[in-house]
N, C-alpha and C positions, 0 to 999 in steps of 0.2 A: 504494500500500500504506500502511496505517496501522501505525506502529511504536509500541509502548508502552515507555516507559523507567521502570523502578522504581528511582529513584536518579538524581539529575542533578548529580553532581559532575564532576570532570575527565573521567573515562572516559565516563560517561553523557552528559554535555554534548557531548563530542567525537563520540560516536555520533550524537547528535541533529543536530549541525551537518553532519556528513558525509552523513547520510541525507537531510536536507532539500536540501542543495546538489547532491549527486551522484546521488541516487536519485529526487529529487522526491517523497519520502515525506511524509505527514502524521505528525508526531511529537507524541505526547501524553505528558506527564510527570507522575509522582507522586513525592513525596519527603516524609518526615516533617518536614523542615525547610522552613518557609515562606520563609525567607531564600534557601535553595537554589533553590526554585522561582522566586522573583523574579529571582534572578541568571540562571537559565536562560532565562526569558522575555526579559529585557533583552539577553542575549547572542544571542538568536535560535536557541537550541539546541532549543527546543520551540515548537510552534504554540499549545498551550494546556496549562494545568495542571489537575489534578483533585484532589479532596479525598481520594479513596480509590484503592487499587490496582485495585479492580474496575471503577471508572469508566474508568480509563486503558486497561483491557484490552478495553473494549467495541468490537467490530469490528476488533480488531487481528489482523494476519497474522503478526507477530513481536513478541516481548517480550524485552527485555534487562534482567536483574536485576543492578543495579550497586550493590554494597554490600561492606563488609569480609567476608572469608572466613567468620568466625564467625557472621555474620548471614544468610548465603546459604541454608542449608537451610530456615529458616523463611520467608524471602522467596520462594524458589522454590516452596515448598508453597502459599503464598498465591496466587502467580501461577497455578499449575496449577489451583487450585480455581476461579479466576475466568475463566481463558482460554477462548476459543471452542475447539471441537473441532479446527478446522483452523489453530490458531495454534501456531507453534513457540516454545518458551520456552527461553532460554539464560541463562547467567550470564557474568561476566567475572572470576571468581576465579582467583588465582594457584596454587591447589592444587585437585585434582579428585577425589581418592578420597573425601573426606568427602561432597561433594555427590552423587557418583555412587552412593554407598551409600544415600542418603536419597531421591533423586528417580528412582523407577523408573516412568516414564510415557512412552508412545510419543511424546508431544509434546516431551519434554525432550532437548536435546543440550547437554552441557557446553561451555563456551568459555573461552578465555583469550587476550586480545590481548596480545602482547609489546610493549607500548608504554606510555609514561607520561611523567611530568615530575616535577620536584622541587617543583612548585607544586600546589595543590589547589583544587577548586571550579570551577563552571561558568564563572566569569569568566576562567579560564585555558584553557578548552576551545578546541580547534583542529580545523577540518575536515580537516586533513592529518595529524593525529596518527598515523593508522594506515597512511599511505601507505608501501607496501613492507614493512610489518611482518608478521612471522609471526602468525597467529591460530590457536591450537590449537583443534580441535574434538574432543570426546571422546564420540562416540555410543556407546550401549550396544546390546546385542542387541535390545532392545525399541524402540529409536528408529525412528520412521517414516522410510522412505526418501524419501517425497515431502517431508516437512518438513525432512529433512537437506539435500536438494537446495535447498530454498528458502533455508535459512540459509547454505549455501555461497555462493549467488548474492548474498545481502545482504552478507555479509562481504567478498566480492570487490568488490562495488559500493562499499563503504566505503574501498577502496584497499588492503586487506590481502591476504595470501597464506594461505588456509586450509590447515592441516596436520592431518590426522587421526591421532590417537594414542589408545590406551586410557588410562584414568585412571591406572593404576599406572605405566605407562611414562612418562607425562607427569610425574608427581611425582618419579620417580627422575631424569629428565633435568633438570628444573628445579631440583632440589636441587643439582645440579652447576653449572649455568650461570647460575643466578639467585640462589638462596638462599645458597649458600656464599660468593659474592662479598660479600654483605651481612655475613655473619658475619666474614669476614676483614677487611673494612673497619673494622668495629667494634673488632676485636681490635687492629689496627694503630694506630688513633687512641688507644685506651686505653693501649696500650703506650708510645706516644710521650709522652703526657701524664704517665703515671706515672713514666717515666724522668726527665723534666725536674723533676718534683716531688721525687723522691728525691734528686736532685743539687742541689736548691735553686736551680735556674736557671729563667729565663723560657724559654718555648718558642721555639726558633729559628724564623726565617722558613721557611715551608713552600715547598719547591720544587715544580715542576710534577709530578714523579713522585708525590710524596706526595698532592698535590691530586687527581690523576687516579685514584690507587688508592683514595682514601677518599671519593670524591664521594658515595657512597650511605650513608656511615656515619651512624648516628642517624636513618635515615629514619623516617617516621611510625610512632610506637611502637604505636599502637592497631592499625594495619593489619598491621605486621610481627610483632607478638606473635601474632596469629591465624595468620599464615603459618607462623611457626616451629613453633607447637604443632600445627597441622593436618598438617604434614609432618615431624614430629619425628624419626621413625625414619630416614627417608631422609637428612635433613640431618645427623643425628648420625653416620651411616655415612660421609658425605662429609667431615665434620670429622675423623673418625678417620683416613681415608685421607690427608687433607691433612697431619695431624700426622706420619704415617708418612713421607711424602715430605719434609717439613721436617726430620725427624730424619736422613734420608739426606743432605740438603744440609749440615746441621751437621757430620755425620761427615766428609764430603768436605772441608769447610773446615778442620776441625781436623787432618786428615791432610795438608793442603797438596797436594791432588791437582789440578793445573791441567788435566790432560786430562779428568778427571771433571767439573770445573766448566765447561770449554768445551763438552763434549758436552751437559751439562744445559741450558746457556743456548741453544746452537744448536738443540737439539731443541724447546725452548719456542718459539723464533722460527718454526721451520718449522711446528709444530703450530698456532700462532696464524694464520699465513697460510692454512693449509689450512681452518681453521674459518671464517675471514672470507670466503674465496673461496666456500666451500660455501654460506654464508648469502646472498651476493650473486648467486650464479649463477642465471640464468634459462634461457637457451638456447632452442632451437627448440621449438615446440609441435606435438605429434603427436596424432592422433585414433585411438581404438580403440573397438570396440563389444563388449560382453560380453552373452551370452545367459544369463539367469538365471530361476529359478522365481520366481513372485510370492509371496514369503514374507517375513514380518517379519525384519528383521536382515540381509538380504542386502546392502543398500547399505553399512551400517556395516561388515560383514565385509570387503567389497572395499576400502573407503576406509581401514580400519585396516591391512590387509595392505600397501597401498602406502605409507601414512604411516610405518609402522614401518621400512620399507626405504628411506625418504628419497626416495620418488618423489612429486613435487609434482603435485597435481591442479589444473590451472588452471581447469577448468570441468567440469561434468557435467550430463547430461540423462537423464531417465527416460522410457521409452516402453512402456506395457503392451501386450501382444498383444490381439487381438480377443477371445480366449476368457478373458482376464483371469487365466489360470493361469500365464502366463509373461510375459516382457518382455525389455527390453534396457536396459543402462546404457551410454550413450555418454560416454566420458571423453576429455578433452583434457589430456595430461600434458606438462610442460615439462622441458627439460634434455637434454643429449647422452646418448643411449642410454636415455632414460626409457621410450620405447615398448617396446623389447625387454625391459627389466627388468619393466615392468608386465605384459606378456604372460606372462612366466615365472611371476610371482607369482600371477596370476589362474588360469593353467592348473593351478598347484599346488592351488588351491582346488577344482578340478574343473569350472570353467565354461568353455564354448567362447568364444574371443575372436577377433575378426577386425579 
């Protein structure tokens, strides 16, 4: 398969390295920065570079648009205008509603790999960057089932775990588990620095708790300004909720309520363990087959139903019937009880499952 990369920084470069090493793909890259292309070639992230996006897309089976969130609508539109009819186009943006609203084409499936580093550029790219990482896929009702299947297999081949979510759910979820931590890290650093300045003292040595909690503070301003603004409503709602919870902690502290403080701290520890265990859990893989009509949006409907319920699809395969009016989706789902839950969800959609 030929894979086109539009943007060859850390994420694009890592996609290229993984695709070449793990999938044996030919990777063609385009980037407005000549230096970025040179770095990608030197790093081995791409087989060759092109002067235009259209050249990179010639004969491609998949295209990854790798750019800051604010630039993605225009880049995806450029990719779709040049991509072959059987090429799946995706992006790697951290927010999805903006791009979902602008890219309504059966070849487009939104994407977001939950992976990264504090460094930038193809020189820091790694073939194992996505190993074991969640990679959100946000198909729409118009997304081609065949192309969704292809992207799912490519993402799995890169080492990631594809998770299907609709764009709105994705952005609400990421506002909590990704964007809010960046906001709180910035606030904590600013508060510590301002407190020291007001008291006319040098900043004290930072302990491991402070370093761990503020590792993402001040992350790339250009990238994160786009993320904050493109998901502003959801992030603002989470900031308000965090403020409400902090006010509750402050009230318990002022009242000197040890039971309340112990309960709050213990609950946080239990919740963190549950969240981490859920993220790491894989479990047994089970197979099931769904009979479906041959209509647009069916694969997305099934994938999103399972994704919203937390059922992980390890793999999937499509098989049209001889009359081309119906077909089947074979799913391999992972986790204890995943098959039973998947069967319930699919039955609720009205499709026979075996």
